[in-house]
N, CA and C of each residue as an Amber inpcrd file, in Angstrom:
protein
   675
  -5.6790000 104.0350000  18.2040000  -7.0430000 103.6430000  17.8860000
  -7.9420000 103.9750000  19.0750000  -9.1010000 104.6330000  18.8190000
 -10.0050000 105.0210000  19.8810000 -10.7070000 103.7980000  20.4550000
 -11.2860000 103.9770000  21.6510000 -11.9970000 102.8690000  22.2880000
 -13.1830000 102.4250000  21.4390000 -13.8640000 103.3990000  20.8060000
 -15.0140000 103.0560000  19.9680000 -14.5740000 102.2660000  18.7390000
 -13.4840000 102.7030000  18.0990000 -12.9890000 101.9880000  16.9260000
 -12.5090000 100.6000000  17.3000000 -11.8730000 100.4950000  18.4660000
 -11.3920000  99.2000000  18.9350000 -12.5650000  98.2380000  19.1740000
 -13.6070000  98.7420000  19.7990000 -14.7770000  97.9050000  20.0600000
 -15.4390000  97.4700000  18.7560000 -15.5100000  98.3780000  17.7920000
 -16.1010000  98.0300000  16.5010000 -15.2950000  96.9520000  15.7940000
 -13.9670000  97.0580000  15.9000000 -13.1150000  96.0610000  15.2640000
 -13.3060000  94.6940000  15.9060000 -13.4410000  94.6670000  17.2320000
 -13.6630000  93.4010000  17.9280000 -14.9900000  92.7870000  17.5100000
 -16.0510000  93.6030000  17.4420000 -17.3500000  93.0960000  17.0280000
 -17.3110000  92.5860000  15.5910000 -16.5530000  93.2750000  14.7410000
 -16.3990000  92.8480000  13.3550000 -15.7780000  91.4620000  13.2920000
 -14.6960000  91.2620000  14.0550000 -14.0120000  89.9690000  14.0460000
 -14.8890000  88.8820000  14.6520000 -15.6090000  89.1960000  15.7350000
 -16.4800000  88.2030000  16.3520000 -17.6310000  87.8320000  15.4250000
 -18.1130000  88.8160000  14.6900000 -19.1670000  88.5250000  13.7310000
 -18.6940000  87.5940000  12.6390000 -17.4730000  87.8160000  12.1530000
 -16.9230000  86.9440000  11.1220000 -16.7510000  85.5340000  11.6550000
 -16.3720000  85.4260000  12.9220000 -16.1750000  84.1140000  13.5220000
 -17.5070000  83.3950000  13.6730000 -18.5330000  84.1380000  14.0300000
 -19.8260000  83.5180000  14.2320000 -20.4540000  82.9960000  12.9550000
 -20.0800000  83.5480000  11.8050000 -20.6190000  83.0830000  10.5370000
 -20.0810000  81.7230000  10.1510000 -19.0090000  81.2830000  10.8120000
 -18.3690000  80.0310000  10.4230000 -17.9730000  79.2890000  11.7000000
 -18.9460000  78.6810000  12.3510000 -18.6920000  78.1110000  13.6700000
 -18.4790000  76.6080000  13.6610000 -18.4040000  75.9910000  12.4760000
 -18.2300000  74.5460000  12.4150000 -16.8280000  74.1170000  12.7650000
 -16.6490000  72.8090000  12.9860000 -15.3260000  72.2680000  13.2840000
 -14.4590000  72.3000000  12.0340000 -13.1600000  72.2900000  12.2330000
 -12.2510000  72.2770000  11.0990000 -12.4500000  71.0000000  10.2990000
 -12.4880000  71.1440000   8.9750000 -12.6930000  69.9800000   8.1150000
 -11.4210000  69.1450000   8.0200000 -11.5890000  67.8570000   7.8060000
 -10.4650000  66.9600000   7.5990000 -10.6950000  66.1890000   6.3090000
  -9.6580000  66.0870000   5.5090000  -9.7860000  65.4120000   4.2250000
  -9.8450000  63.9050000   4.4440000 -10.8140000  63.2140000   3.8350000
 -10.8610000  61.7650000   3.9620000  -9.6900000  61.1220000   3.2280000
  -9.0800000  60.1430000   3.8410000  -7.9920000  59.3530000   3.2660000
  -6.8360000  60.2140000   2.7440000  -6.6280000  61.3970000   3.3340000
  -5.5180000  62.2410000   2.8980000  -4.3190000  62.0220000   3.7910000
  -3.1410000  62.3880000   3.2940000  -1.9140000  62.2820000   4.0760000
  -1.2080000  63.6280000   4.0700000  -0.4840000  63.8980000   5.1390000
   0.2100000  65.1800000   5.2570000   1.5250000  65.1270000   4.4950000
   1.7250000  66.0800000   3.5930000   2.9990000  66.1980000   2.8740000
   3.9980000  66.9940000   3.6930000   3.5130000  67.9540000   4.4700000
   4.3730000  68.7820000   5.3040000   3.5420000  69.5060000   6.3420000
   4.0780000  69.6130000   7.5670000   3.3750000  70.2510000   8.6660000
   4.2480000  71.3140000   9.3230000   3.6050000  72.2360000  10.0310000
   4.3040000  73.2120000  10.8710000   3.3750000  73.5990000  12.0040000
   3.9160000  73.7110000  13.2100000   3.1420000  74.1080000  14.3810000
   3.7610000  75.3740000  14.9670000   2.9280000  76.3800000  15.1950000
   3.3790000  77.6640000  15.7170000   2.6840000  77.9420000  17.0400000
   3.4480000  78.2960000  18.0540000   2.8710000  78.6320000  19.3530000
   2.2170000  80.0130000  19.2920000   1.0900000  80.1400000  19.9740000
   0.3780000  81.4160000  20.0560000   0.5380000  82.0620000  21.4300000
   1.4850000  81.5720000  22.2180000   1.6700000  82.0680000  23.5800000
   1.9880000  83.5580000  23.6210000   2.6730000  84.0670000  22.6180000
   3.0690000  85.4740000  22.6110000   2.0340000  86.3690000  21.9400000
   0.9400000  85.7950000  21.4910000  -0.1080000  86.5790000  20.8340000
  -1.1080000  87.1030000  21.8720000  -1.5960000  88.3110000  21.6450000
  -2.6300000  88.8750000  22.5080000  -3.9620000  88.1850000  22.2020000
  -4.9750000  88.3460000  23.0740000  -6.2830000  87.7480000  22.7890000
  -6.8650000  88.1790000  21.4430000  -6.6960000  89.4590000  21.0770000
  -7.2360000  89.9240000  19.7990000  -6.4320000  89.3850000  18.6290000
  -5.1320000  89.2240000  18.8010000  -4.3180000  88.6180000  17.7430000
  -4.7050000  87.1560000  17.5450000  -4.9940000  86.4570000  18.6460000
  -5.4480000  85.0690000  18.5330000  -6.7950000  85.0030000  17.8170000
  -7.6330000  86.0090000  18.0620000  -8.9100000  86.0710000  17.3590000
  -8.6900000  86.2290000  15.8600000  -7.7490000  87.0880000  15.4640000
  -7.4360000  87.2560000  14.0450000  -6.8880000  85.9630000  13.4420000
  -6.0650000  85.2610000  14.2170000  -5.5330000  83.9750000  13.7510000
  -6.6800000  82.9940000  13.5230000  -7.6080000  82.9550000  14.4610000
  -8.7240000  82.0170000  14.3530000  -9.6110000  82.3260000  13.1520000
  -9.9360000  83.6080000  12.9570000 -10.7630000  83.9990000  11.8130000
 -10.0640000  83.6350000  10.5070000  -8.7770000  83.9450000  10.4120000
  -8.0230000  83.6450000   9.1880000  -7.9660000  82.1490000   8.9270000
  -7.7150000  81.3730000   9.9840000  -7.6270000  79.9190000   9.8210000
  -8.9530000  79.3370000   9.3410000 -10.0510000  79.8410000   9.8530000
 -11.3490000  79.3300000   9.4280000 -11.6520000  79.7080000   7.9710000
 -11.2140000  80.8680000   7.5590000 -11.5030000  81.2940000   6.1900000
 -10.6610000  80.5430000   5.1540000  -9.4900000  80.0870000   5.5610000
  -8.5980000  79.4220000   4.6040000  -8.6160000  77.8980000   4.7100000
  -9.3880000  77.3500000   5.6230000  -9.3760000  75.9030000   5.8110000
  -9.8500000  75.1790000   4.5520000  -9.2520000  74.0180000   4.3140000
  -9.5820000  73.1540000   3.1730000  -9.4940000  73.8850000   1.8340000
  -8.5460000  74.7780000   1.7280000  -8.2980000  75.4510000   0.4510000
  -7.5060000  74.5260000  -0.4480000  -7.8570000  74.4610000  -1.7040000
  -7.2110000  73.5430000  -2.6540000  -6.3300000  74.2920000  -3.6410000
  -5.1520000  73.7500000  -3.9100000  -4.3270000  74.2090000  -5.0300000
  -4.3570000  73.1120000  -6.0830000  -4.8710000  73.3900000  -7.2750000
  -4.9060000  72.3530000  -8.3140000  -3.5000000  72.0230000  -8.8060000
  -3.3480000  70.9500000  -9.5460000  -2.0340000  70.6110000 -10.0970000
  -1.4530000  71.7740000 -10.8980000  -0.1990000  72.1170000 -10.6120000
   0.5110000  73.2310000 -11.2650000  -0.1360000  74.5710000 -10.9770000
  -1.0060000  74.6350000  -9.9950000  -1.6880000  75.8770000  -9.6660000
  -0.9420000  76.6720000  -8.6080000  -1.4390000  77.8880000  -8.3390000
  -0.7990000  78.7940000  -7.3930000  -1.7350000  79.1140000  -6.2250000
  -1.1260000  79.4510000  -5.1030000  -1.8370000  79.9140000  -3.9130000
  -1.3400000  81.3110000  -3.5770000  -2.2430000  82.2900000  -3.5610000
  -1.9300000  83.6650000  -3.1850000  -2.6430000  83.9470000  -1.8620000
  -1.8830000  84.1350000  -0.7950000  -2.4530000  84.2770000   0.5390000
  -3.4460000  85.4340000   0.6070000  -3.0310000  86.6370000   0.2150000
  -3.8870000  87.8180000   0.3340000  -5.1420000  87.6710000  -0.5170000
  -4.9740000  87.2090000  -1.7420000  -6.1220000  87.0320000  -2.6320000
  -7.0860000  85.9820000  -2.0840000  -6.5360000  84.8950000  -1.5420000
  -7.3910000  83.8400000  -0.9880000  -8.2350000  84.3710000   0.1610000
  -7.6610000  85.2370000   0.9790000  -8.4300000  85.8330000   2.0740000
  -9.4670000  86.8230000   1.5560000  -9.1050000  87.5960000   0.5510000
 -10.0160000  88.6160000   0.0200000 -11.3130000  87.9910000  -0.4920000
 -11.2170000  86.8500000  -1.1670000 -12.4200000  86.2300000  -1.7410000
 -13.1840000  85.4060000  -0.7000000 -12.6320000  85.2890000   0.5110000
 -13.2920000  84.5290000   1.5770000 -13.6490000  85.4140000   2.7710000
 -13.8500000  86.6910000   2.5240000 -14.2850000  87.5890000   3.5880000
 -13.3050000  88.6800000   3.9400000 -12.0820000  88.6210000   3.4080000
 -11.1040000  89.6610000   3.6670000 -10.2960000  89.4060000   4.9230000
  -9.3100000  90.2790000   5.1580000  -8.4880000  90.1750000   6.3450000
  -9.3210000  90.4630000   7.5850000  -9.0700000  89.7930000   8.7080000
  -9.7900000  90.1030000   9.9430000  -9.4590000  91.5120000  10.4040000
 -10.3290000  92.0850000  11.2120000 -10.2130000  93.5110000  11.5010000
  -9.8950000  93.8530000  12.9510000  -9.6950000  92.8700000  13.8310000
  -9.3460000  93.1890000  15.2170000  -7.9350000  93.7720000  15.2730000
  -7.6720000  94.7340000  16.1610000  -6.3460000  95.3460000  16.2320000
  -5.3220000  94.3980000  16.8570000  -4.1060000  94.4700000  16.3530000
  -3.0120000  93.6550000  16.8790000  -1.6860000  94.2420000  16.4560000
  -0.6110000  93.6470000  16.9430000   0.7260000  94.1590000  16.6460000
   1.1300000  93.8210000  15.2140000   1.7900000  94.7950000  14.5860000
   2.2960000  94.6120000  13.2270000   3.6420000  95.3250000  13.1090000
   4.5430000  94.7340000  12.3460000   5.8570000  95.3410000  12.1210000
   5.8400000  96.1220000  10.8220000   6.2970000  97.3680000  10.8780000
   6.4000000  98.2070000   9.6880000   7.6960000  98.9940000   9.7670000
   8.6020000  98.7090000   8.8360000   9.9160000  99.3740000   8.8120000
  10.6370000  99.2410000  10.1480000  10.5280000  98.0520000  10.7460000
  11.2030000  97.7930000  12.0090000  10.4950000  98.3320000  13.2320000
   9.3540000  99.0040000  13.0600000   8.6030000  99.5750000  14.1730000
   7.3910000  98.7060000  14.4950000   7.0960000  98.5540000  15.7670000
   5.9550000  97.7610000  16.2110000   4.7540000  98.6810000  16.3730000
   3.6990000  98.4140000  15.5920000   2.5060000  99.2530000  15.5880000
   1.2780000  98.4120000  15.9000000   0.1940000  99.1060000  16.2350000
  -1.1060000  98.4660000  16.3860000  -1.8950000  98.6990000  15.1070000
  -2.2350000  97.6070000  14.4150000  -2.9260000  97.7150000  13.1460000
  -4.0680000  96.7010000  13.0830000  -5.1320000  97.0040000  12.3290000
  -6.1810000  96.0040000  12.1140000  -5.5870000  94.7570000  11.4290000
  -5.9510000  93.5980000  11.9230000  -5.4550000  92.3660000  11.3170000
  -4.1290000  91.8880000  11.8720000  -3.5970000  92.5350000  12.9080000
  -2.3380000  92.0970000  13.4880000  -2.4150000  90.6450000  13.9510000
  -1.4350000  89.8540000  13.6050000  -1.4250000  88.4370000  13.9370000
  -1.6500000  87.5390000  12.7480000  -2.1360000  88.0970000  11.6400000
  -2.3870000  87.2960000  10.4370000  -1.0930000  86.6960000   9.8950000
   0.0240000  87.3940000  10.0830000   1.3040000  86.8920000   9.5860000
   1.7150000  85.5890000  10.2710000   1.1720000  85.3420000  11.4630000
   1.4340000  84.0640000  12.1280000   0.8910000  82.9150000  11.2780000
  -0.3010000  83.1110000  10.7330000  -0.9100000  82.0910000   9.8700000
  -0.1050000  81.9410000   8.5800000   0.2830000  83.0640000   7.9760000
   1.0670000  83.0170000   6.7500000   2.3930000  82.2980000   6.9750000
   3.0380000  82.5750000   8.1110000   4.3030000  81.9210000   8.4100000
   4.1600000  80.4200000   8.5820000   3.1000000  79.9910000   9.2800000
   2.8660000  78.5600000   9.4620000   2.6020000  77.8740000   8.1250000
   1.8170000  78.5210000   7.2640000   1.5350000  77.9630000   5.9300000
   2.8190000  77.8540000   5.1240000   3.6690000  78.8840000   5.2010000
   4.9360000  78.8950000   4.4680000   5.8620000  77.7920000   4.9570000
   5.9970000  77.6550000   6.2820000   6.8810000  76.6300000   6.8370000
   6.4120000  75.2320000   6.4560000   5.0950000  74.9910000   6.4870000
   4.5620000  73.6880000   6.0950000   4.7740000  73.4290000   4.6040000
   4.6340000  74.4760000   3.8000000   4.8150000  74.3250000   2.3490000
   6.2470000  73.9420000   1.9950000   7.2110000  74.5150000   2.7060000
   8.6050000  74.1690000   2.4470000   8.8450000  72.6820000   2.6840000
   8.2640000  72.1430000   3.7550000   8.4430000  70.7240000   4.0880000
   7.6280000  69.8230000   3.1660000   6.5770000  70.3770000   2.5540000
   5.7340000  69.5930000   1.6500000   6.2990000  69.5320000   0.2350000
   7.3620000  70.2780000  -0.0310000   7.9430000  70.2800000  -1.3660000
   7.2510000  71.2110000  -2.3400000   6.4170000  72.1330000  -1.8340000
   5.7600000  73.0860000  -2.7260000   6.7550000  74.1410000  -3.1900000
   6.4650000  74.7410000  -4.3400000   7.3310000  75.7820000  -4.8680000
   7.0250000  77.1260000  -4.2350000   8.0390000  77.9640000  -4.1030000
   7.8890000  79.2930000  -3.5130000   8.1060000  80.3420000  -4.5910000
   7.0620000  81.1230000  -4.8800000   7.1270000  82.1750000  -5.8930000
   7.4150000  83.5250000  -5.2520000   6.7360000  83.8090000  -4.1550000
   6.9210000  85.1050000  -3.4860000   6.7820000  84.9330000  -1.9820000
   7.7070000  85.5260000  -1.2540000   7.6390000  85.5490000   0.2110000
   8.4960000  86.7020000   0.7130000   7.9740000  87.4690000   1.6480000
   8.7110000  88.5710000   2.2510000   8.9140000  88.2800000   3.7350000
  10.1430000  88.4860000   4.2010000  10.3960000  88.3850000   5.6310000
  10.0060000  89.6720000   6.3240000   9.8900000  89.6260000   7.6310000
   9.5640000  90.8240000   8.3960000  10.7720000  91.7610000   8.4760000
  10.4930000  93.0300000   8.7190000  11.5620000  94.0350000   8.7700000
  12.3890000  93.9150000  10.0360000  11.9190000  93.1350000  10.9920000
  12.6570000  92.8780000  12.2170000  12.3660000  91.4490000  12.6500000
  13.1850000  90.9070000  13.5070000  13.0400000  89.5130000  13.9350000
  11.7230000  89.3080000  14.6670000  11.0140000  88.2240000  14.3120000
   9.7850000  87.8620000  15.0130000  10.0570000  86.6350000  15.8720000
   9.2250000  86.4450000  16.8910000   9.4730000  85.3760000  17.8540000
   8.6710000  84.1100000  17.5750000   7.7060000  84.1860000  16.6730000
   6.8480000  83.0290000  16.4400000   7.5130000  81.9580000  15.5810000
   8.4080000  82.3640000  14.6760000   9.0720000  81.4160000  13.7770000
  10.5230000  81.8280000  13.5860000  11.4070000  80.8520000  13.3140000
  12.8090000  81.1920000  13.0460000  12.9380000  82.0470000  11.7890000
  14.0080000  82.8180000  11.7270000  14.2730000  83.6380000  10.5390000
  14.3010000  82.7510000   9.3030000  13.6240000  83.1990000   8.2630000
  13.5640000  82.4260000   7.0240000  12.2940000  81.6200000   6.8840000
  11.5880000  81.3750000   7.9830000  10.3300000  80.6360000   7.9250000
   9.1240000  81.5570000   8.0740000   9.3260000  82.7690000   8.6140000
   8.2230000  83.7040000   8.7710000   7.7910000  84.2340000   7.4060000
   6.6190000  84.8400000   7.3620000   6.1110000  85.4190000   6.1130000
   5.2850000  86.6530000   6.4400000   5.6990000  87.8070000   5.9170000
   4.9700000  89.0660000   6.1220000   3.9550000  89.2360000   4.9980000
   2.7140000  89.5540000   5.3510000   1.6630000  89.7790000   4.3620000
   0.9330000  91.0740000   4.7040000   0.5030000  91.7880000   3.6750000
  -0.1880000  93.0580000   3.8840000  -0.9940000  93.4080000   2.6490000
  -2.2480000  93.8080000   2.8460000  -3.0650000  94.2520000   1.7270000
  -2.5710000  95.5850000   1.1830000  -2.1440000  96.4760000   2.0740000
  -1.7480000  97.8190000   1.6540000  -0.2640000  97.9140000   1.3210000
   0.5610000  97.0820000   1.9660000   2.0020000  97.1680000   1.7510000
   2.5200000  96.3720000   0.5750000   1.6450000  95.5710000  -0.0450000
   2.0530000  94.8120000  -1.2160000   2.7980000  93.5230000  -0.9260000
   2.8970000  93.1230000   0.3460000   3.5880000  91.8790000   0.6940000
   2.6030000  90.7240000   0.6190000   3.0350000  89.6290000   0.0040000
   2.1540000  88.4800000  -0.1580000   2.9660000  87.1970000  -0.0440000
   2.2780000  86.1100000   0.1950000   2.8790000  84.7800000   0.1570000
   2.2600000  84.0530000  -1.0230000   3.0940000  83.6640000  -1.9900000
   2.6090000  82.9910000  -3.1940000   3.3370000  81.6620000  -3.3290000
   2.5730000  80.5730000  -3.3610000   3.1190000  79.2270000  -3.4650000
   2.6660000  78.5730000  -4.7620000   3.3900000  77.5300000  -5.1570000
   3.0910000  76.8170000  -6.4030000   3.0540000  75.3270000  -6.1280000
   2.0290000  74.6560000  -6.6550000   1.9020000  73.2110000  -6.5100000
   2.5960000  72.5130000  -7.6840000   3.7450000  71.8660000  -7.4510000
   4.4800000  71.2360000  -8.5490000   3.9750000  69.8340000  -8.8960000
   3.0120000  69.3390000  -8.1190000   2.5620000  67.9580000  -8.2980000
   1.5160000  67.8230000  -9.4040000   1.2850000  66.5840000  -9.8120000
   0.2830000  66.2890000 -10.8270000  -1.0730000  65.9970000 -10.1900000
  -1.1950000  66.2870000  -8.9130000  -2.4370000  66.0700000  -8.1900000
  -2.6790000  67.2780000  -7.2790000  -3.9310000  67.5220000  -6.8860000
  -4.2130000  68.6800000  -6.0320000  -3.6970000  68.4830000  -4.6120000
  -3.4340000  69.5870000  -3.9380000  -3.0570000  69.5670000  -2.5230000
  -4.0240000  70.4840000  -1.7760000  -4.2370000  70.1740000  -0.4970000
  -5.1730000  70.9330000   0.3150000  -4.4610000  71.5030000   1.5330000
  -4.9320000  72.6700000   1.9430000  -4.4100000  73.3160000   3.1430000
  -5.3160000  72.9940000   4.3210000  -4.7390000  72.4340000   5.3820000
  -5.4680000  72.1770000   6.6300000  -4.9050000  73.1050000   7.7090000
  -5.7820000  73.7580000   8.4430000  -5.3750000  74.6430000   9.5390000
  -6.1790000  74.2660000  10.7790000  -5.4760000  73.9980000  11.8830000
  -6.1480000  73.5880000  13.1200000  -5.5900000  74.3730000  14.2960000
  -6.4720000  74.7480000  15.2030000  -6.0830000  75.4340000  16.4340000
  -6.2040000  74.4770000  17.6090000  -5.2000000  74.4710000  18.4660000
  -5.2130000  73.6450000  19.6580000  -5.6080000  74.5080000  20.8500000
  -6.9400000  74.6620000  21.0520000  -7.4840000  75.4300000  22.1720000
  -6.8670000  76.8190000  22.2870000  -6.5230000  77.4110000  21.1550000
  -5.9700000  78.7590000  21.1540000  -4.5280000  78.8520000  21.5820000
  -3.8760000  77.7170000  21.8420000  -2.4860000  77.7450000  22.2960000
  -1.4910000  77.6310000  21.1470000  -1.8810000  76.9440000  20.0890000
  -0.9770000  76.7690000  18.9550000  -1.7930000  76.6090000  17.6850000
  -1.1400000  76.8650000  16.5650000  -1.7490000  76.7200000  15.2430000
  -0.9510000  75.6920000  14.4620000  -1.6440000  74.7270000  13.8950000
  -0.9870000  73.7350000  13.0410000  -1.4220000  73.9340000  11.5970000
  -0.4540000  74.0400000  10.6920000  -0.7240000  74.1190000   9.2590000
  -0.1900000  72.8520000   8.6100000  -0.9430000  72.2910000   7.6940000
  -0.5100000  71.0870000   6.9890000  -0.9980000  71.1340000   5.5500000
  -0.1260000  70.7670000   4.6370000  -0.5060000  70.5810000   3.2450000
  -0.7070000  69.0850000   3.0340000  -1.9070000  68.7040000   2.5820000
  -2.2490000  67.2910000   2.4660000  -2.6210000  66.9370000   1.0320000
  -2.6010000  65.6460000   0.7460000  -2.9760000  65.1390000  -0.5710000
  -3.3850000  63.6900000  -0.4260000  -4.0390000  63.1660000  -1.4330000
  -4.4360000  61.7680000  -1.4290000  -3.3660000  60.8830000  -2.0550000
  -2.2730000  61.4930000  -2.4910000  -1.1460000  60.7520000  -3.0450000
   0.1290000  61.2180000  -2.3560000   1.1660000  60.3720000  -2.3240000
   2.4130000  60.7720000  -1.6610000   3.1500000  61.8310000  -2.4600000
   3.7540000  62.7800000  -1.7540000   4.5830000  63.7980000  -2.4070000
   6.0510000  63.4850000  -2.1960000   6.9060000  64.3920000  -2.6270000
   8.3430000  64.1540000  -2.4880000   8.8420000  64.5540000  -1.1110000
   8.1360000  65.4890000  -0.4570000   8.5640000  65.9310000   0.8640000
   9.8870000  66.6650000   0.8190000  10.2850000  67.2070000   1.9430000
  11.5450000  67.9540000   2.0290000  11.9360000  68.0820000   3.4900000
  13.2300000  68.2780000   3.7150000  13.7530000  68.5140000   5.0550000
  14.2610000  69.9440000   5.1350000  13.8830000  70.6430000   6.1950000
  14.3320000  72.0170000   6.4170000  15.2230000  72.0100000   7.6550000
  16.4500000  72.5310000   7.5170000  17.3990000  72.4520000   8.6200000
  18.4120000  73.5910000   8.5390000  19.1980000  73.7420000   9.6070000
  20.3030000  74.6920000   9.6350000  21.5870000  73.9420000   9.3040000
  22.3960000  74.4830000   8.3870000  23.6530000  73.8170000   8.0490000
  24.7450000  74.2280000   9.0400000  25.9630000  73.7840000   8.7900000
  27.0540000  74.0120000   9.7290000  27.4160000  75.4810000   9.8910000
  27.0000000  76.3330000   8.9350000  27.2710000  77.7590000   9.0200000
  26.1010000  78.5550000   9.5820000  24.9790000  77.8790000   9.7960000
  23.8080000  78.5600000  10.3330000  22.8000000  78.9990000   9.2980000
  23.0180000  78.6450000   8.0250000  22.0590000  78.9990000   6.9810000
  20.8590000  78.0590000   7.0510000  19.6850000  78.5840000   6.6990000
  18.4760000  77.7720000   6.6420000  18.3970000  77.1500000   5.2530000
  18.3390000  75.8160000   5.2110000  18.4400000  75.0770000   3.9440000
  17.2490000  74.1360000   3.7970000  16.7660000  73.9880000   2.5630000
  15.7550000  72.9690000   2.2700000  16.3810000  71.9190000   1.3660000
  16.2930000  70.6500000   1.7890000  16.8100000  69.5360000   0.9950000
  15.6330000  68.7080000   0.4930000  15.4890000  68.6380000  -0.8370000
  14.4090000  67.8730000  -1.4410000  14.7630000  66.3910000  -1.4900000
  13.7620000  65.5660000  -1.8000000  13.9680000  64.1230000  -1.7940000
  15.0010000  63.6700000  -2.8210000  15.1780000  64.4350000  -3.9070000
  16.1510000  64.0550000  -4.9270000  17.5640000  64.5370000  -4.6060000
  17.7540000  65.1260000  -3.4250000  19.0800000  65.5640000  -3.0030000
  19.3870000  67.0210000  -3.2700000  18.5610000  67.6910000  -4.0520000
  18.7940000  69.1080000  -4.3180000  18.5980000  69.9280000  -3.0500000
  19.4180000  70.9800000  -2.9020000  19.3220000  71.8410000  -1.7330000
  19.1170000  73.2970000  -2.1540000  18.2850000  74.0000000  -1.3960000
  18.0190000  75.4150000  -1.6280000  18.3180000  76.1730000  -0.3450000
  19.0480000  77.2710000  -0.4470000  19.3140000  78.1140000   0.7170000
  18.1370000  79.0770000   0.8660000  17.3910000  78.9240000   1.9520000
  16.2230000  79.7620000   2.2050000  16.5970000  81.0570000   2.9070000
  17.5930000  80.9950000   3.7620000  18.0430000  82.1620000   4.5170000
  19.5490000  82.0310000   4.7160000  20.3490000  82.9940000   4.2330000
  21.8050000  82.8970000   4.3970000  22.2160000  82.8420000   5.8620000
  23.4020000  82.3630000   6.0950000  23.9320000  82.3120000   7.4590000
  24.0900000  83.7240000   8.0040000  23.7370000  83.9510000   9.2500000
  23.9110000  85.2810000   9.8400000  25.3860000  85.5940000  10.0050000
  25.7650000  86.8680000   9.9420000  27.1810000  87.2240000  10.1140000
  27.6550000  86.9020000  11.5280000  28.8780000  86.4490000  11.6330000
  29.4530000  86.1360000  12.9380000  29.7990000  87.4270000  13.6710000
  29.5250000  87.4620000  14.9490000  29.9100000  88.6020000  15.7810000
  30.9850000  88.1520000  16.7610000  31.8280000  89.0690000  17.2200000
  32.8940000  88.6780000  18.1480000  32.3550000  87.9360000  19.3660000
  32.9210000  86.7740000  19.6260000  32.5350000  85.9990000  20.7950000
  31.3410000  85.0850000  20.5820000  30.7240000  85.1410000  19.3670000
  29.5630000  84.2880000  19.1190000  30.0050000  82.9250000  18.6190000
  29.1310000  81.9240000  18.7990000  29.4050000  80.5820000  18.3340000
  28.2060000  80.0610000  17.5600000  28.4700000  79.1830000  16.6100000
  27.3910000  78.5500000  15.8650000  26.6700000  77.5450000  16.7670000
  25.3620000  77.4240000  16.5250000  24.5990000  76.4090000  17.2470000
  24.8390000  75.0470000  16.6320000  24.4450000  74.0080000  17.3440000
  24.5310000  72.6720000  16.7620000  23.5730000  72.6080000  15.5800000
  24.0050000  71.9510000  14.4990000  23.2580000  72.0050000  13.2410000
  22.5610000  70.6770000  12.9500000  21.8600000  70.7010000  11.7950000
  21.1910000  69.5200000  11.3360000  19.8320000  69.2930000  11.9720000
  19.3650000  70.2320000  12.7770000  18.0730000  70.0820000  13.4340000
  17.0150000  70.8830000  12.6890000  15.8340000  70.3000000  12.5940000
  14.7270000  70.9810000  11.9330000  14.2940000  72.1690000  12.7780000
  14.3150000  73.3930000  12.2440000  13.9610000  74.5650000  13.0550000
  12.4720000  74.6140000  13.3640000
């Protein structure tokens, strides 16, 4: 990307940020069904800018009862993907692309949704391991590549998405509601698989156990990743 194109992308992202400079909204009398916090320490300044723009555009988004949330579509109708350049994974290769860092937001939303008991319709993992979230919790999204994060609200009441930034150091995603949900626990089992256990005892394998390599050992299990 040329210096001129890079500067234009930065101005584009800053302009989008300036159009929405208010504080993050908080739902009155709402409770968190599931939360996830992602560190932004490994993100570049421009990637953090993309995270901030995306978080502001998706804040206080509502999923009606039995309704769906489409990450890419939700961004498109709220101003589109941010345009500052950042790192993106494509076929295992690390590239500089407009909107790099947006997947951090998608991953945080996905991880919080799993703990909130929301249904998962579509989610794509990255083509290579990412450092922001454990394998199975990340979410790759792309307007051109066809990757999206699609969630389903199984409750009889609406749920809201809350996104908050802690001085640019971390991003917190939370799905909230004015009524209690069933919740869920996300953990690694004794074989290393990522599992979600719902309140009724049902378990879903989110990510199979990694293959054992000579000399490797399993980590201690039962901890929320």
